[in-house]
N, C-alpha and C positions, 0 to 999 in steps of 0.2 A: 068894245074891242068884240068883235064876232070871229075872230078868222080862228081857224081850224091851230091846234100847236103847232100837230105835225101837218105838215103841208108838202107837199111834190117837192118846191124847191131844200126847203130841209131836208126831206127824206135824202135827195140824189147829193145833196151835200156828202151825208156824210159815209157816201163810198167812197168822195174825194180826196179824204187824209190821206197824204203822204206820207204813211207809216211803214216808216226807217230808223235807222240806228247809226252815230256816226262812226268814223274808222277811230276817228280821233279827233272827238272834241276837245274843246277847248274848259267850257264847265256846263251841269248838266244842276235840272232845276225839277225835281218831283212836285208835283200837285196832288190832291185831294180832299172832292169834296166830303165833309163829315153826312150830314144831308141822303145820298143815295150813293157815296160810296166808289163815283166817277175816280181817275186816276188819269191828268197825261203826265209823259216824261215829254223834257224838253230840252234837247241838245243842243248848241250851235258853235261856230268855227267866226270865229272875226276876220275880217280883215285888215290890212296895214289901213283901210281909213278908218276906222273903226264901228265898221254895221255890218250884219247879219250876212254871212260872205257862203254857213252854209246850215240848211236846217239840218235838227233830227228829231222825228216827236214816234214818239207809242202814248199808244188812244185807251182809254179799257174806261168808256164813258155809254152813255144814254145819247140818243139819235141826237140833243140838243150840241150836248159838250163835243159832240163829233164833228154836227155842222161848225161849231166853233173854233175846234180846233185844222178842218178844214180849210176856213176861209183866215188864219191866223197864218198858215203851213202857206198859201198861197201867193201872202203877200208881205211876209215878214222881213223875208231875201234884201237886200238892201238900207235895213229899217237899221236905227243905233240904239243905243241900250237906247236913252234919251227916250227918243221918240216913239219907242217898246211900252214903257212910264208911262206916257205919255196915253199911250189905248186903251194900257191899260184901267189907267181913273177912269176915260174917260166912258168908256164900258161900263167899271162898275157905277160911276154919275148915273148914266143913262138908264139902266136894269134899276139904279134906287132912286129913276123918278127926276135926279137932281138936278140932271142935262139930256142936251141935246144929242141925236143920230151923234156918233162917233162919225171921224170924219175915219172911214177906217170900207173898205171897195167892200159891199155886199152885206154888210153887218146890217143891215136895217131888214134882212128877212128875218130874220130873230125878234122884230116886232110880236108875234105874237106870244110872245112870254115872257112879255112884260108886268102883265098881272100875276102870273103860273111863282114868286118868290121863290119857292120850294126850290126849283128849276136852276134857279143866278146862278150858285156857288158855280153848277158844272159848267154854264157857261161863262165865266169871268175863268176857270183853271188854265187855260193853253195862254192867252194875254198874262194871268202872272209868274206863271211859269215862266215864257219868253221872255218876259221883263229882267226878270231874277236871271233867269241864267246872261242874258246878255250884258248885264250889271257883274255878276260872278264875273261872265272875261272878260274886260272892263279892268278890274281888279288887279285878277290873277297877270295880266299884262302889264301893271302899274307894279306893281309889284317884285312881277321881273328884272323892270328896268331900273 
């Protein structure tokens, strides 16, 4: 793999993060990379169908963390907590070299980062935070019932 780590497509994605907070999130999760200090906060509001109806994202990360967060933000609406957990696990397995390219639109753009294991935690942050926030929102809803 001789592809440059930061290519034009990745750098373009860094400007496409829907950086916003929700006014009334059902759950929030913040994840931080101990390696580089990148931080991603995800807020969710789930619909009656138990799928993400609204998403808030605040990203303080490197270009790869921003790109990954943008991809998450572009496609998380309509996902269930289980689907987000599956995506999180698939991204982690792919980065670790034990899984295929995840079934998440555009994620293959991050292929140049595969040999750069120190960058993997930043790439995983948004997916980890989204899966946790959706699970927490589902638990909150179950506790209220």
